[in-house]
TILO-496181 format. One record per residue (C-alpha): residue in three letters; x, y, z; residue number from 1. Coordinates in Angstrom, 3 decimals. Layout:
<recs>
REC residu        u        v        w num
REC    Ala        X        Y        Z NUM
...
</recs>
This chain:
<recs>
REC residu        u        v        w num
REC    Met    0.000    0.000    0.000   1
REC    Gln    1.357    3.399   -0.952   2
REC    Arg    1.787    5.726    1.976   3
REC    Pro   -0.312    8.902    1.670   4
REC    Thr    1.603   12.133    1.102   5
REC    Pro    2.309   13.672    4.532   6
REC    Pro    1.090   17.154    5.338   7
REC    Ala    3.548   20.066    5.449   8
REC    Asp    3.941   19.896    9.225   9
REC    Glu    5.045   16.234    9.063  10
REC    Leu    7.707   16.641    6.383  11
REC    Ala   11.315   16.556    7.541  12
REC    Pro   13.026   19.942    7.080  13
REC    Ala   15.526   18.410    4.643  14
REC    Gln   12.742   17.486    2.222  15
REC    Gly   11.826   21.142    1.731  16
REC    Ala    8.857   22.905    0.186  17
REC    Ser    9.740   21.813   -3.343  18
REC    His    9.244   18.159   -2.366  19
REC    Leu    5.807   18.967   -0.982  20
REC    His    4.912   20.849   -4.160  21
REC    Arg    5.925   17.908   -6.358  22
REC    Ala    4.140   15.381   -4.164  23
REC    Met    0.836   17.247   -4.291  24
REC    Ser    0.988   18.715   -7.784  25
REC    His   -1.283   15.971   -9.136  26
REC    Leu   -4.151   16.878   -6.807  27
REC    Ser   -7.204   18.630   -8.172  28
REC    Pro   -9.621   20.788   -6.172  29
REC    Asp  -11.829   17.708   -5.964  30
REC    Thr   -9.134   15.464   -4.401  31
REC    Asp   -7.173   17.985   -2.338  32
REC    Asn   -9.056   16.945    0.779  33
REC    Arg   -6.345   16.371    3.366  34
REC    Thr   -7.215   17.451    6.887  35
REC    Arg   -5.632   20.809    7.650  36
REC    Ser   -4.801   20.836   11.348  37
REC    Leu   -1.491   22.623   11.770  38
REC    Pro   -2.088   25.313   14.432  39
REC    Gln   -1.623   28.774   13.018  40
REC    Gly   -1.056   30.782   16.190  41
REC    Leu   -2.063   34.386   16.741  42
REC    Thr    0.358   37.307   16.615  43
REC    Leu   -0.633   40.034   19.070  44
REC    Thr    1.075   43.434   19.051  45
REC    Val    1.621   45.408   22.253  46
REC    Gly    2.747   49.010   22.605  47
REC    Arg    1.865   52.369   21.172  48
REC    Gly   -0.439   51.741   18.222  49
REC    Gly   -0.654   48.007   18.913  50
REC    Asp   -3.553   45.649   19.482  51
REC    Leu   -2.985   46.280   23.198  52
REC    Glu   -2.019   49.822   24.170  53
REC    Gly    0.415   50.256   27.038  54
REC    Cys    4.095   50.511   27.844  55
REC    Asp    4.510   48.595   31.084  56
REC    Asp    4.573   45.074   32.466  57
REC    Arg    0.788   44.973   32.835  58
REC    Ala    0.185   45.438   29.130  59
REC    Leu    2.834   42.863   28.234  60
REC    Gln    1.490   40.322   30.742  61
REC    Ala   -2.043   40.822   29.482  62
REC    Gly   -0.839   40.005   25.986  63
REC    Ile    0.961   36.815   27.018  64
REC    Asp   -1.954   35.614   29.127  65
REC    Tyr   -4.379   36.262   26.273  66
REC    Leu   -2.246   34.209   23.870  67
REC    Ala   -1.833   31.410   26.398  68
REC    Arg   -5.619   31.190   26.833  69
REC    Leu   -5.941   30.261   23.153  70
REC    Gly   -3.985   27.106   23.876  71
REC    Gly   -1.800   26.988   20.795  72
REC    Pro    1.385   28.671   19.633  73
REC    Gly    1.254   32.443   19.693  74
REC    Thr    3.549   35.422   19.307  75
REC    Leu    3.649   38.545   21.447  76
REC    Gln    5.127   41.236   19.207  77
REC    Ile    6.434   44.054   21.440  78
REC    Leu    6.551   47.232   19.390  79
REC    Pro    9.470   49.676   19.586  80
REC    Gly    9.483   51.646   22.810  81
REC    Asp   10.590   51.804   26.420  82
REC    Tyr    8.594   49.608   28.800  83
REC    Glu    8.572   50.185   32.560  84
REC    Met    8.683   46.939   34.515  85
REC    Ala    7.210   47.161   38.022  86
REC    Asn    7.037   43.370   37.997  87
REC    Ala    8.487   40.492   36.020  88
REC    Leu    7.017   39.399   32.717  89
REC    Tyr    5.919   35.784   33.277  90
REC    Leu    6.371   33.635   30.178  91
REC    Arg    3.897   30.900   29.201  92
REC    Thr    4.367   27.567   27.422  93
REC    Gly    4.497   27.693   23.639  94
REC    Ile    4.639   31.494   23.401  95
REC    Thr    7.157   33.511   21.390  96
REC    Val    8.081   36.966   22.702  97
REC    Arg    9.565   39.131   19.970  98
REC    Gly   10.772   42.717   20.126  99
REC    Ala   12.156   45.100   17.532 100
REC    Gly   15.820   44.708   18.459 101
REC    Ser   17.541   47.563   20.229 102
REC    Asp   14.403   49.697   19.820 103
REC    Thr   12.467   47.520   22.294 104
REC    Val   13.789   47.963   25.838 105
REC    Leu   12.274   46.592   29.042 106
REC    His   13.443   48.704   32.008 107
REC    Lys   13.402   47.441   35.576 108
REC    Leu   12.175   50.216   37.861 109
REC    Pro   14.296   51.283   40.887 110
REC    Ser   14.051   48.970   43.864 111
REC    His   12.665   49.808   47.293 112
REC    Thr   13.554   47.834   50.440 113
REC    Ser   11.956   47.987   53.875 114
REC    Thr   12.399   46.069   57.105 115
REC    Ile    9.611   43.692   58.099 116
REC    Thr    8.507   44.918   61.527 117
REC    Arg    5.958   42.257   62.505 118
REC    Glu    6.894   38.604   62.360 119
REC    Ser    5.192   36.786   59.513 120
REC    Asp    4.674   33.018   59.675 121
REC    Trp    4.568   30.760   56.645 122
REC    Tyr    0.749   30.638   56.436 123
REC    Glu    0.083   34.413   56.466 124
REC    Asn   -0.748   36.313   53.302 125
REC    Arg    0.717   39.689   54.234 126
REC    Val    3.721   41.377   55.787 127
REC    Thr    4.021   44.517   57.894 128
REC    Val    6.835   46.813   56.814 129
REC    Glu    8.451   49.923   58.194 130
REC    Asp    8.031   51.894   54.961 131
REC    Ser    5.324   50.838   52.520 132
REC    Ser    5.684   53.847   50.221 133
REC    Gly    7.597   51.913   47.568 134
REC    Phe    5.009   49.126   47.201 135
REC    Ala    1.905   49.247   45.017 136
REC    Pro   -0.671   46.707   43.848 137
REC    Gly    0.739   44.639   40.989 138
REC    Cys    4.405   45.251   41.744 139
REC    Gly    6.903   42.468   42.229 140
REC    Ile    8.087   41.747   45.747 141
REC    Met   10.899   39.657   47.210 142
REC    Leu   10.914   38.578   50.859 143
REC    Arg   14.307   37.706   52.337 144
REC    Ser   15.663   36.585   55.682 145
REC    Tyr   19.244   36.020   56.777 146
REC    Thr   21.372   33.781   58.948 147
REC    Asp   23.550   35.157   61.730 148
REC    Ser   26.498   35.159   59.316 149
REC    Gly   24.595   37.350   56.857 150
REC    Ser   23.872   34.746   54.165 151
REC    Leu   20.389   34.280   52.778 152
REC    Arg   18.130   31.967   54.775 153
REC    Glu   14.825   32.203   52.896 154
REC    Val   13.816   33.923   49.646 155
REC    Val   10.282   34.173   48.234 156
REC    Arg    9.185   36.058   45.110 157
REC    Asp    5.571   37.148   44.733 158
REC    Thr    3.244   39.934   43.607 159
REC    Val    1.677   42.628   45.776 160
REC    Val   -2.129   42.656   45.554 161
REC    Gly   -2.865   45.434   48.019 162
REC    Val   -1.374   47.977   50.413 163
REC    Glu   -3.162   49.307   53.482 164
REC    Gly   -1.062   51.515   55.709 165
REC    Lys    2.024   49.484   56.507 166
REC    Glu    0.375   46.198   55.555 167
REC    Val    1.498   44.715   52.216 168
REC    Tyr   -0.806   41.978   50.920 169
REC    Leu    0.648   39.073   48.914 170
REC    Ser   -0.979   37.032   46.154 171
REC    Arg   -0.377   33.807   48.119 172
REC    Arg    0.912   32.450   51.387 173
REC    Pro    4.720   32.486   51.268 174
REC    Glu    5.094   29.072   53.011 175
REC    Lys    8.246   30.403   54.687 176
REC    Asn    8.736   32.230   57.977 177
REC    Phe    9.998   35.805   57.868 178
REC    Trp   10.914   36.751   61.402 179
REC    Cys   12.369   39.950   62.790 180
REC    Glu   15.196   38.056   64.478 181
REC    Asp   16.330   36.949   60.997 182
REC    Gln   16.547   40.544   59.707 183
REC    Ala   13.635   39.917   57.335 184
REC    Thr   13.045   42.465   54.572 185
REC    Ala   10.655   43.127   51.700 186
REC    Ser   11.982   44.545   48.422 187
REC    Thr   10.727   45.329   44.938 188
REC    Leu   13.293   42.960   43.418 189
REC    Phe   12.378   40.581   40.589 190
REC    Pro   13.650   39.318   37.216 191
REC    Val   12.706   41.218   34.095 192
REC    Leu   11.705   37.930   32.410 193
REC    Thr   10.798   34.766   34.292 194
REC    Ala    8.448   31.773   34.286 195
REC    Glu    6.819   29.475   36.775 196
REC    Glu    8.399   26.030   37.103 197
REC    Gly    7.332   23.699   34.315 198
REC    Val    6.787   26.365   31.652 199
REC    Cys    8.605   25.010   28.585 200
REC    Asp    9.063   25.487   24.830 201
REC    Val    9.420   29.266   24.748 202
REC    Thr   11.225   31.578   22.312 203
REC    Val   12.406   35.083   23.221 204
REC    Glu   14.045   37.209   20.578 205
REC    His   15.115   40.673   19.484 206
REC    Leu   14.813   42.741   22.636 207
REC    Val   16.828   44.431   25.385 208
REC    Leu   16.448   43.979   29.148 209
REC    Asp   17.910   46.796   31.239 210
REC    Gly   18.318   46.097   34.963 211
REC    His   19.493   49.617   35.932 212
REC    Arg   21.913   48.245   38.508 213
REC    Asp   22.757   51.673   39.934 214
REC    Ala   19.151   52.089   41.068 215
REC    Asn   18.597   48.540   42.302 216
REC    Glu   19.779   46.427   45.196 217
REC    Glu   21.944   43.385   44.454 218
REC    Ile   20.355   39.931   44.461 219
REC    Asn   21.996   36.510   44.213 220
REC    Gly   21.617   34.843   40.812 221
REC    Asn   20.153   31.698   42.361 222
REC    Tyr   16.968   33.691   42.962 223
REC    Ser   16.776   36.298   40.217 224
REC    Gly   18.448   37.839   37.175 225
REC    Gly   17.644   39.818   34.069 226
REC    Val   16.223   36.452   33.006 227
REC    Phe   15.536   33.839   35.688 228
REC    Leu   14.228   30.328   35.053 229
REC    Gln   14.000   27.209   37.207 230
REC    Gln   13.026   23.746   35.944 231
REC    Cys   11.965   25.156   32.585 232
REC    His   13.137   23.349   29.445 233
REC    Arg   13.651   23.928   25.724 234
REC    Tyr   14.048   27.690   25.551 235
REC    Leu   15.505   29.648   22.650 236
REC    Phe   16.913   33.134   23.205 237
REC    Arg   17.882   34.874   19.972 238
REC    Lys   19.494   38.331   19.857 239
REC    Val   18.458   39.189   23.409 240
REC    Thr   20.595   41.591   25.458 241
REC    Ser   20.488   41.527   29.264 242
REC    Arg   22.455   44.452   30.610 243
REC    Ser   23.213   46.251   33.842 244
REC    Tyr   21.297   43.919   36.157 245
REC    His   22.474   44.048   39.782 246
REC    Gly   23.024   40.308   39.773 247
REC    Asp   23.108   37.856   36.836 248
REC    Gly   22.209   38.624   33.249 249
REC    Phe   20.742   35.207   32.348 250
REC    Ser   20.253   32.638   35.139 251
REC    Phe   18.620   29.268   34.528 252
REC    Gln   18.570   26.574   37.205 253
REC    Ile   17.951   22.867   36.484 254
REC    Cys   16.911   23.725   32.925 255
REC    Asp   17.670   21.441   29.975 256
REC    Asp   18.186   22.375   26.332 257
REC    Val   18.368   26.143   26.703 258
REC    Arg   19.898   27.736   23.612 259
REC    Phe   21.297   31.244   23.154 260
REC    Glu   21.961   32.617   19.676 261
REC    Ser   23.790   35.946   19.300 262
REC    Cys   22.780   37.051   22.797 263
REC    Gln   24.647   39.548   24.973 264
REC    Ala   25.200   39.744   28.722 265
REC    Leu   26.731   43.158   29.358 266
REC    Asp   27.851   44.941   32.525 267
REC    Asn   25.881   42.811   34.963 268
REC    Ser   27.310   42.941   38.472 269
REC    Asn   27.653   39.159   38.919 270
REC    Leu   27.418   36.465   36.251 271
REC    Gly   26.669   37.141   32.608 272
REC    Phe   25.304   33.708   31.673 273
REC    His   24.602   31.312   34.558 274
REC    Pro   23.753   27.765   33.473 275
REC    Gly   22.704   26.622   36.928 276
REC    Ser   23.005   23.329   38.770 277
REC    Gly   21.994   20.267   36.796 278
REC    Ser   21.319   22.115   33.534 279
REC    Gln   21.999   19.823   30.581 280
REC    Arg   23.030   20.662   27.017 281
REC    Pro   23.089   24.477   27.139 282
REC    Val   24.271   26.085   23.901 283
REC    Phe   25.846   29.528   23.550 284
REC    Ser   26.274   30.362   19.873 285
REC    Glu   28.075   33.593   18.947 286
REC    Cys   27.257   35.173   22.299 287
REC    Ile   28.998   38.043   24.092 288
REC    Gly   29.615   38.119   27.826 289
REC    Asp   31.538   41.324   28.536 290
REC    Gly   31.945   43.520   31.600 291
REC    Asn   30.315   41.148   34.105 292
REC    Gly   31.776   39.390   37.124 293
REC    Gln   32.103   36.284   34.929 294
REC    Gly   31.126   35.856   31.289 295
REC    Ile   29.755   32.311   31.705 296
REC    Phe   29.636   30.471   35.023 297
REC    Phe   29.077   26.742   34.659 298
REC    Cys   27.501   25.945   38.020 299
REC    Trp   27.194   22.378   39.365 300
REC    Gly   26.683   19.330   37.157 301
REC    Val   26.347   21.149   33.823 302
REC    Thr   27.122   18.615   31.090 303
REC    Asp   27.275   18.380   27.299 304
REC    Gly   27.261   22.158   26.923 305
REC    Leu   28.564   23.948   23.859 306
REC    Val   30.088   27.393   23.487 307
REC    Glu   30.689   28.177   19.843 308
REC    Gly   32.239   31.464   18.805 309
REC    Gly   31.532   34.713   20.595 310
REC    Gln   33.652   36.590   23.101 311
REC    Phe   34.034   36.841   26.868 312
REC    Cys   36.070   39.902   27.711 313
REC    Asp   36.753   42.470   30.424 314
REC    Asn   35.026   40.514   33.191 315
REC    Thr   36.216   41.273   36.718 316
REC    Asp   36.809   37.585   37.528 317
REC    Tyr   36.868   35.129   34.613 318
REC    Gly   35.756   34.932   31.013 319
REC    Ile   34.377   31.453   31.700 320
REC    Ser   34.666   29.205   34.755 321
REC    Ile   33.964   25.473   35.005 322
REC    Gly   33.759   23.490   38.233 323
REC    His   31.787   20.988   40.317 324
REC    Arg   30.917   17.997   38.057 325
REC    Asp   30.731   20.202   34.953 326
REC    Thr   31.778   17.495   32.521 327
REC    Asp   31.936   16.806   28.790 328
REC    Asn   31.484   20.396   27.676 329
REC    Arg   33.062   21.932   24.570 330
REC    Ile   34.244   25.518   24.082 331
REC    Gln   35.296   26.305   20.535 332
REC    Gly   36.251   29.404   18.580 333
REC    Ala   35.702   31.886   21.428 334
REC    Arg   37.800   34.941   22.285 335
REC    Phe   38.980   35.682   25.836 336
REC    Ser   40.594   39.053   26.493 337
REC    Gly   41.041   41.478   29.371 338
REC    Asn   39.506   39.262   32.060 339
REC    His   40.952   40.396   35.370 340
REC    Lys   41.755   37.089   37.112 341
REC    Thr   41.857   34.387   34.411 342
REC    Gly   40.653   33.917   30.864 343
REC    Leu   39.206   30.457   31.549 344
REC    Arg   39.377   28.855   34.987 345
REC    Phe   38.688   25.299   36.048 346
REC    Arg   37.663   25.667   39.671 347
REC    Glu   39.355   23.445   42.240 348
REC    Pro   37.118   20.555   43.397 349
REC    Ser   37.096   19.347   46.990 350
REC    His   37.956   15.865   45.683 351
REC    Val   38.333   14.138   42.341 352
REC    Tyr   34.731   12.904   41.999 353
REC    Arg   33.542   16.500   42.038 354
REC    Gly   35.925   17.696   39.337 355
REC    Gly   35.043   19.220   35.982 356
REC    His   36.394   16.398   33.807 357
REC    Arg   36.614   15.686   30.060 358
REC    Asn   36.096   19.215   28.805 359
REC    Val   37.438   20.346   25.422 360
REC    Ile   38.806   23.790   24.552 361
REC    Glu   39.532   24.236   20.859 362
REC    Gly   40.312   27.044   18.446 363
REC    Cys   40.035   29.789   21.073 364
REC    Ser   42.201   32.892   21.544 365
REC    Phe   43.521   34.208   24.862 366
REC    Ser   45.131   37.615   25.397 367
REC    Asp   45.662   40.198   28.131 368
REC    Asn   44.024   38.042   30.832 369
REC    Gly   44.861   37.599   34.489 370
REC    Phe   46.405   40.940   35.354 371
REC    Ala   44.708   40.985   38.790 372
REC    Glu   46.379   37.679   39.695 373
REC    Asp   49.076   35.635   37.922 374
REC    Gly   48.430   36.522   34.295 375
REC    Val   47.069   33.099   33.210 376
REC    Gly   45.078   32.331   30.075 377
REC    Ile   43.723   28.891   31.109 378
REC    Asp   44.114   27.811   34.731 379
REC    Ile   43.395   24.134   35.504 380
REC    Arg   43.116   23.830   39.267 381
REC    Gly   42.993   20.851   41.626 382
REC    Ser   41.921   17.354   40.592 383
REC    Thr   40.497   18.347   37.216 384
REC    His   41.153   15.529   34.765 385
REC    Asp   41.232   14.798   31.031 386
REC    Thr   41.057   18.357   29.752 387
REC    Thr   41.840   18.746   26.048 388
REC    Ile   43.218   22.044   24.734 389
REC    His   44.033   22.207   21.042 390
REC    Asp   44.516   24.720   18.252 391
REC    Cys   44.258   27.706   20.592 392
REC    His   46.329   30.895   20.462 393
REC    Phe   47.871   32.399   23.589 394
REC    Asp   49.158   35.906   22.935 395
REC    Gly   51.259   37.801   25.452 396
REC    Ala   51.661   40.983   23.407 397
REC    Ser   48.082   42.019   22.605 398
REC    Gly   46.226   44.687   24.544 399
REC    Gln   48.362   45.889   27.424 400
REC    Ala   50.482   42.714   27.305 401
REC    Arg   49.411   41.598   30.774 402
REC    Gln   48.964   37.878   30.091 403
REC    Gln   52.154   36.093   31.134 404
REC    Ile   51.270   32.367   31.139 405
REC    Gly   49.373   30.453   28.486 406
REC    Val   48.226   27.358   30.389 407
REC    Arg   48.772   26.372   34.013 408
REC    Ile   48.115   22.767   35.067 409
REC    Ser   47.804   21.905   38.749 410
REC    Glu   49.832   19.227   40.481 411
REC    Gln   46.705   17.137   41.097 412
REC    Ser   45.429   17.276   37.518 413
REC    Arg   45.733   14.235   35.261 414
REC    Gly   45.312   13.516   31.576 415
REC    Thr   45.589   17.071   30.221 416
REC    Gln   46.226   16.996   26.466 417
REC    Leu   47.738   19.917   24.558 418
REC    Ala   48.028   19.834   20.765 419
REC    Gly   48.447   22.335   17.944 420
REC    Asn   48.411   25.427   20.182 421
REC    Arg   50.366   28.607   19.419 422
REC    Phe   52.132   30.592   22.120 423
REC    Ser   53.595   34.037   21.473 424
REC    Asp   55.364   36.645   23.614 425
REC    Leu   54.605   34.992   26.963 426
REC    Glu   56.903   34.636   29.935 427
REC    Gln   55.903   30.958   30.159 428
REC    Asp   53.888   29.022   27.604 429
REC    Val   52.841   26.135   29.854 430
REC    Val   53.346   25.747   33.595 431
REC    Asp   52.847   22.023   34.218 432
REC    Leu   52.975   21.396   37.945 433
REC    Thr   52.183   17.700   37.507 434
REC    Ala   55.849   17.262   36.536 435
REC    Ser   56.861   18.246   40.062 436
</recs>
């Protein structure tokens, strides 16, 4: 039996439109009766002159929620303009968010922080603050408490639904205690883009996120960022810039198959790109991570990642760092220059099982790195094993000629392979401490 000609949405991409045209060219209007069921998806414009008028997070959220209600794929087209974000934009499954490039900018508003003055238990839906003037219905809110040493104890993100005097009402019970003895605070801190856990298959493209770090309090990237995701899979970010966030530019925790194409993380106070613990197969294609604390920080257990092309320069710590069980990743064709401590650092594990093993660095260039420490291009620390470095260029003369060592290999490291690399104008090409 001859198999019926598949519809367009079932054809493999390699077959192409011409194959479909040939396969169906014999059909007449009387026999062209295939079921047509490929979802079309609505495109909704938001902004001045759009289907939805408005230039703030409420208008954008209304657009996404409207598209999500339709149940199929949909596109939120954000028109050129400046959008004031008093709360995060919450993404929804199957939705594409598309801006107009550098002409579409989402601005985080200045943060406000106040001490919580009445203890709030986990089952209460409000907090009492010293100064409620910076809170308004609909704004994002972050509750934090601290240990005696000053580290974060509890963090909860939510939305304010009402303010009465010094009482700030939350959209839900926080399920955490925020006690005065733990220096509990409430702040208007939130990501610019985020999603609830389990929201998957999202595309974000052609827009700018501005965190205005000078007007906002710092927040750890495990809880927020210009973009913050947790247990959300299969995301595509294309030509998205996250800049000047007082924390991380892009932070995604326990998220698989997140892809960045021609994205930029610029001048964020902590990490540019933060593939968080347990994130599998992240891809960074032709991305830029400049002027952050670190360009890319591979957190814990990030495996099978790919960095192809792009640059990671002028970061106050490292261009890229790899550490705890970050294994089997590949970095190829990237440029590292002007990073203060090291171009690329393999962090020292507490023991060999926790090392970042079997990573490959190929075709990359390293110059002017490490001037705040020992002037090292690639620094392999501790029991980090089976690192392959080939066809890279280590230049000691470029920039301000501050890079002095090409590659440094720790005494505990094993199985490092170097091949086809070029070293020029360095004090030492390779410092191999395993030989000692």
